[in-house]
C-alpha positions as CSV (number, residue, x, y, z in Angstrom):
1,X,3.5,73.7,32.7
2,X,2.7,75.4,35.9
3,X,0.8,78.7,36.0
4,X,3.8,80.8,36.9
5,X,5.8,79.4,34.0
6,X,2.9,80.2,31.6
7,X,2.8,83.8,32.9
8,X,6.6,84.1,32.5
9,X,6.4,82.7,29.0
10,X,3.6,85.1,28.0
11,X,5.5,88.0,29.5
12,X,8.6,87.1,27.5
13,X,6.6,86.9,24.3
14,X,5.2,90.4,25.1
15,X,8.7,91.8,25.7
16,X,9.8,90.3,22.4
17,X,6.8,91.7,20.6
18,X,7.4,95.2,22.1
19,X,11.0,95.2,21.1
20,X,10.1,94.2,17.5
21,X,7.4,96.9,17.4
22,X,9.9,99.5,18.6
23,X,12.5,98.4,16.0
24,X,9.8,98.6,13.3
25,X,8.8,102.1,14.4
26,X,12.5,103.2,14.3
27,X,12.8,101.8,10.8
28,X,9.7,103.6,9.6
29,X,11.0,106.9,11.1
30,X,14.4,106.5,9.5
31,X,13.0,105.7,6.1
32,X,10.5,108.6,6.4
33,X,13.3,111.1,7.2
34,X,15.4,109.8,4.4
35,X,12.5,110.1,2.0
36,X,11.9,113.7,3.0
37,X,15.6,114.5,2.7
38,X,15.5,113.0,-0.8
39,X,12.8,115.5,-1.8
40,X,9.6,113.6,-1.2
41,X,6.7,115.8,0.0
42,X,6.3,115.8,3.8
43,X,2.6,115.3,3.5
44,X,2.9,112.2,1.3
45,X,5.6,110.7,3.4
46,X,3.7,111.5,6.6
47,X,0.6,109.7,5.2
48,X,2.5,106.7,4.0
49,X,4.4,106.4,7.3
50,X,1.5,107.0,9.6
51,X,3.4,109.9,11.2
52,X,1.9,113.3,11.8
53,X,3.5,116.0,9.5
54,X,4.7,118.1,12.4
55,X,6.2,115.0,14.1
56,X,7.9,114.1,10.8
57,X,9.3,117.6,10.5
58,X,10.7,117.4,14.1
59,X,12.3,114.0,13.4
60,X,13.9,115.4,10.2
61,X,15.4,118.4,12.1
62,X,16.7,116.2,15.0
63,X,17.7,113.0,13.1
64,X,21.3,114.0,12.2
65,X,22.9,111.7,9.6
66,X,20.6,109.0,8.3
67,X,22.4,106.0,6.9
68,X,21.4,105.1,3.3
69,X,18.8,102.4,2.9
């Protein structure tokens, strides 16, 4: 495999990993918003999700309808 092909392959793996990380972040945010809307304390959900409380509150206000898990 030539050097350019190696670089292209590594770059593709990075793009794939970035997309997976973004999807996982979105899942965590949706689940966290759903938990808060179901009555779980924001502080506990925030800690479990790794999202700051104020960011979680903002997400909850702006999320609109969240599909059931």
